[in-house]
N, C-alpha and C positions, 0 to 999 in steps of 0.2 A: 846224463848220464852224470857230469857233469856238477849239474845242482842239486846230486841223488845226494854229488856226492860234499855236498859241501854242508848239506843236511845230518847226514851221517854224523861229520867233525865239530855239526857245530848240539847235537845230542850228545856224543861225543863229548864234548866239554867242558855242557849248560843241563844235559837231561831233555829228556826230549818236550815238557814244556816249552821253555827253547825254542825249539823248536815245532813249532805247535801254532807259537805264538807267531814266531816270521813264516814262517807257509803264510795265516793270516794274513801278516802285513802286504809282502807279495803278493795274493793277491790278491786287496785287496790298494794299493802300487795298479797294478796290467787293470782292476775295474775300470779306475779311474781313468788314466792314460785312453783305453777303449772306446765305452764313452763322451769323451772330450774331441778323442780321434770321428768317429760316429757322425756327432752332432757336428765339426766343422764337416766332413765329405757329404749330409744330406742337406747342408744351409744349400753349399756351389756348388750340391749338384739341384737344389730348389732355384735355386740364379740361372743357371743354363739349360732349368727347362722353359722358367721364362723368356730369356735371352731367344734360345730356340722359336721358340712360340710367334713372339712376335717382328722376328726376322722373320720367319716363313713368311703371317702378317704383311710386312711390308714388304715385301718381293710381292708378292703379287699384286699387289695398291702401288709399284713402282716406286717406292720410294727410297735412292737409293741410298741417300746421303742416312738414312735414317738405319741403315741396311748394315752400309759399313762401322756403325757406331757400331750392334747390337755384335759384330763382326768381332768388333777389339771385346767385346766386357766375356764372349762365349772361347775366347780363344786365352784374359786374362784365369777365366776358372780352373779348365783346362791345367792350365802350369801350373795352380794354384797345386789344384790336387793335384797332376805331376810331383811337384814340389813334397811337398804332405808324407803323397808316396814314396819319394824319396829317402824322406828327413826319417819314414820308422824302419828302413832297412837301415838306414846304417846305424839308429839308432840299437831296430834288429843286434849286427854286426858289430856292435863293442864293447860289448861285453870282455872284464878282465883275465885274462887269460887268466888259465890256470898255474 
């Protein structure tokens, strides 16, 4: 609703070509953010998957030291993804007041 109001004000002040350009820029910016975020998440999930498979293999073979290392790496990956989600939520809620 707030965004629609802002686009309407922009259209009133500068015309519909300005609104069209603003929407295009906004869509491109959001698209780039989503693409970058998806890439980071996919990379981290691939690393976590590899570490979980290695953890399971090492656990089957009784290699406790390596199990501990893979566990730490998995926890670090999970922490990264949790922070990424928190950052996205902060970004989404940081819209300027009306």
